[in-house]
C-alpha positions as CSV (number, residue, x, y, z in Angstrom):
1,X,12.3,-6.5,19.3
2,X,14.7,-3.6,18.7
3,X,13.3,-2.9,14.5
4,X,9.6,-3.3,15.9
5,X,7.8,-0.1,17.5
6,X,4.8,-1.3,19.7
7,X,2.3,1.3,20.6
8,X,0.1,1.0,23.1
9,X,-3.5,2.6,24.0
10,X,-4.0,1.7,27.6
11,X,-6.3,3.2,30.2
12,X,-5.9,4.2,33.2
13,X,-7.5,2.1,36.5
14,X,-11.2,2.4,36.9
15,X,-12.4,3.8,39.4
16,X,-16.0,3.4,39.6
17,X,-18.0,0.4,38.3
18,X,-19.2,2.1,35.2
19,X,-15.3,3.2,34.0
20,X,-14.6,2.5,30.7
21,X,-11.0,0.5,30.4
22,X,-9.3,-0.8,27.3
23,X,-5.8,-2.0,26.3
24,X,-5.0,-1.9,22.9
25,X,-1.9,-2.9,20.5
26,X,-0.4,-1.7,17.3
27,X,2.9,-3.4,15.6
28,X,5.3,-1.9,13.1
29,X,8.2,-2.5,11.5
30,X,9.6,-0.8,8.0
31,X,10.5,-4.2,6.0
32,X,14.0,-3.2,3.6
33,X,13.6,-6.6,2.0
34,X,10.6,-5.6,-0.1
35,X,11.3,-3.4,-3.2
36,X,8.7,-0.6,-3.2
37,X,9.0,0.5,-6.5
38,X,8.6,-2.6,-7.9
39,X,5.4,-3.2,-6.1
40,X,4.4,0.1,-6.8
41,X,4.7,-0.6,-10.4
42,X,3.2,-4.3,-10.5
43,X,0.2,-3.4,-8.7
44,X,-0.2,0.1,-10.9
45,X,-1.1,-2.9,-13.3
46,X,-3.3,-4.5,-11.7
47,X,-4.8,-1.2,-10.8
48,X,-6.0,-1.1,-14.5
49,X,-7.5,-4.4,-14.6
50,X,-9.3,-4.3,-11.0
51,X,-11.1,-0.9,-12.2
52,X,-12.5,-2.8,-14.9
53,X,-14.7,-4.4,-12.2
54,X,-18.2,-3.5,-11.4
55,X,-18.0,-1.2,-8.0
56,X,-20.5,-3.2,-5.6
57,X,-22.6,-1.6,-4.6
58,X,-25.2,-2.8,-1.6
59,X,-28.4,-1.3,-0.5
60,X,-28.0,1.3,-3.3
61,X,-24.9,2.9,-1.7
62,X,-21.1,1.9,-2.9
63,X,-19.8,-0.7,-0.7
64,X,-16.1,1.1,-0.6
65,X,-15.3,0.0,3.6
66,X,-16.8,3.5,4.8
67,X,-13.8,4.9,3.5
68,X,-16.0,7.0,1.5
69,X,-13.8,6.9,-1.6
70,X,-16.9,6.5,-3.6
71,X,-17.6,4.5,-7.0
72,X,-14.6,5.3,-8.9
73,X,-11.7,4.6,-6.8
74,X,-10.6,0.9,-6.4
75,X,-11.9,0.6,-3.2
76,X,-15.1,0.0,-4.6
77,X,-13.6,-3.1,-5.7
78,X,-11.7,-4.1,-2.4
79,X,-14.4,-7.0,-1.8
80,X,-13.7,-8.9,-4.8
81,X,-9.8,-9.7,-5.7
82,X,-7.4,-10.4,-2.7
83,X,-4.3,-9.5,-3.5
84,X,-2.1,-11.7,-2.3
85,X,-3.1,-14.3,-5.0
86,X,-1.0,-12.1,-7.4
87,X,2.4,-14.1,-8.9
88,X,4.9,-11.7,-7.7
89,X,7.9,-11.8,-5.5
90,X,7.1,-8.7,-3.4
91,X,3.6,-9.8,-2.4
92,X,5.4,-13.2,-1.3
93,X,8.1,-11.1,0.9
94,X,4.8,-9.1,2.3
95,X,3.0,-11.9,3.1
96,X,6.2,-13.7,4.8
97,X,7.1,-10.0,6.7
98,X,3.2,-10.2,7.9
99,X,3.2,-13.3,9.2
100,X,6.2,-12.5,11.2
101,X,5.0,-9.5,12.7
102,X,2.0,-10.8,13.9
103,X,3.9,-13.7,15.2
104,X,6.0,-11.7,17.4
105,X,3.2,-10.0,18.2
106,X,1.6,-12.3,19.8
107,X,4.6,-13.5,21.9
108,X,4.6,-9.8,23.3
109,X,1.3,-10.0,24.1
110,X,2.0,-14.0,25.3
111,X,-0.8,-15.1,23.1
112,X,-0.8,-18.3,22.0
113,X,-0.7,-19.1,18.0
114,X,-3.5,-20.4,16.2
115,X,-3.0,-23.4,13.7
116,X,-3.9,-21.2,10.9
117,X,-4.4,-17.6,10.3
118,X,-6.5,-16.3,6.8
119,X,-4.9,-13.6,4.9
120,X,-7.1,-11.4,2.6
121,X,-5.9,-7.5,1.5
122,X,-6.6,-5.2,-1.0
123,X,-5.2,-1.8,-3.1
124,X,-5.6,1.4,-1.6
125,X,-4.7,4.3,-3.9
126,X,-4.8,8.1,-3.5
127,X,-5.1,10.6,-6.1
128,X,-4.5,13.9,-5.6
129,X,-7.0,15.5,-3.1
130,X,-8.6,12.2,-1.9
131,X,-8.3,11.1,1.1
132,X,-9.3,7.8,4.0
133,X,-12.2,8.8,6.4
134,X,-11.9,7.2,10.1
135,X,-13.0,3.6,9.6
136,X,-12.8,0.3,11.0
137,X,-12.4,-3.0,9.5
138,X,-14.6,-5.0,12.1
139,X,-16.1,-5.1,15.6
140,X,-17.9,-9.0,15.3
141,X,-17.0,-12.1,17.9
142,X,-14.4,-13.3,15.1
143,X,-12.7,-9.7,14.9
144,X,-9.0,-10.1,14.8
145,X,-5.9,-8.0,12.8
146,X,-5.8,-5.8,10.2
147,X,-2.8,-4.1,9.1
148,X,-1.6,-1.2,6.4
149,X,1.4,-1.8,4.3
150,X,3.3,1.6,2.5
151,X,4.2,0.9,-0.8
152,X,4.4,4.4,-2.3
153,X,3.1,7.3,0.0
154,X,4.9,10.5,-0.4
155,X,4.0,12.9,2.2
156,X,1.7,11.7,4.2
157,X,0.8,10.2,7.4
158,X,-2.1,7.2,8.6
159,X,-3.7,7.8,11.7
160,X,-4.9,5.8,14.4
161,X,-7.5,6.5,17.2
162,X,-8.5,4.9,20.8
163,X,-11.1,2.8,19.8
164,X,-13.2,4.2,23.2
165,X,-14.2,7.3,22.6
166,X,-13.2,8.4,18.5
167,X,-15.3,11.3,19.4
168,X,-14.5,13.8,22.5
169,X,-10.8,14.5,22.3
170,X,-9.5,11.5,20.7
171,X,-6.5,10.1,21.9
172,X,-4.5,9.2,18.4
173,X,-1.4,7.8,17.3
174,X,-0.4,9.6,14.6
175,X,2.1,7.1,11.8
176,X,3.9,8.8,9.7
177,X,4.3,7.5,6.4
178,X,7.2,6.0,4.2
179,X,7.8,3.0,2.1
180,X,8.2,-0.1,3.7
181,X,6.5,0.3,6.3
182,X,3.8,-2.5,7.7
183,X,1.3,-1.8,10.9
184,X,-1.0,-4.5,12.1
185,X,-3.1,-3.5,14.7
186,X,-6.4,-4.8,16.2
187,X,-9.2,-4.2,13.8
188,X,-11.4,-2.2,16.0
189,X,-9.0,0.6,15.7
190,X,-10.7,3.5,14.2
191,X,-8.2,5.2,11.7
192,X,-8.1,7.2,8.7
193,X,-5.1,9.2,7.0
194,X,-3.9,12.4,5.5
195,X,-5.2,14.1,2.0
196,X,-2.9,14.0,-0.8
197,X,-1.5,16.7,-1.8
198,X,0.7,14.9,-4.5
199,X,0.5,14.2,-7.8
200,X,1.9,11.3,-7.7
201,X,-0.5,8.3,-6.6
202,X,-0.6,7.5,-2.7
203,X,-0.5,3.6,-3.0
204,X,-1.2,1.6,0.3
205,X,-1.5,-2.7,0.5
206,X,-4.6,-3.1,3.4
207,X,-5.2,-6.3,4.8
208,X,-7.6,-8.6,7.5
209,X,-6.0,-11.7,9.3
210,X,-8.8,-13.4,10.5
211,X,-8.2,-16.6,12.6
212,X,-11.6,-18.0,11.3
213,X,-12.2,-18.3,7.6
214,X,-15.1,-16.7,7.2
215,X,-13.5,-14.9,3.5
216,X,-14.0,-17.0,0.3
217,X,-10.8,-14.5,-1.4
218,X,-8.8,-16.1,1.3
219,X,-5.4,-17.7,2.1
220,X,-5.1,-20.1,4.5
221,X,-1.8,-20.2,6.2
222,X,-0.3,-22.8,8.7
223,X,1.0,-21.3,12.1
224,X,1.8,-24.2,13.8
């Protein structure tokens, strides 16, 4: 566990029947087994292919995961592919790291491993001046875990927010981005990025881990 950092948003004990409570976790580790320079180059080539796809529009609104990056950004195509289906050694290494980190978190929290998890991921690229607005991955009954892997991140941060109070003096955890850093978080956790002030494109791989097969693009991974 020495290589892992676990952050916990935890409430005080309630003193009234109506006081909210929360106990929210995220886990981080920097993985040096993944060649981020090689992965960056590979995914930039995939970006060219993906950007030829038509942006997803639902009810006259661009579907970009509520990141507010718009139709000219790769996030407007995030639901059309699964980055983990590309044949690439570093993506295989990343997939293995995600599963290992998931299993460590479950062990720490004494949560039994599901028989399978379902992995779906996408590329997030920020050009100069762009940022990811605050958003959440899921709050439905099948909500599980999400994640973020830093590939080429310049000088930037990802900010995670206590999901119970994201408005009035929000409690935040600021994760300083660095190549190889992998963060797994509860999918109900709001998060956003700082603005990219570098002319080199900032790149991360974002993903969802689910315990239910609800996405035809997802990869099924057996755990037990």
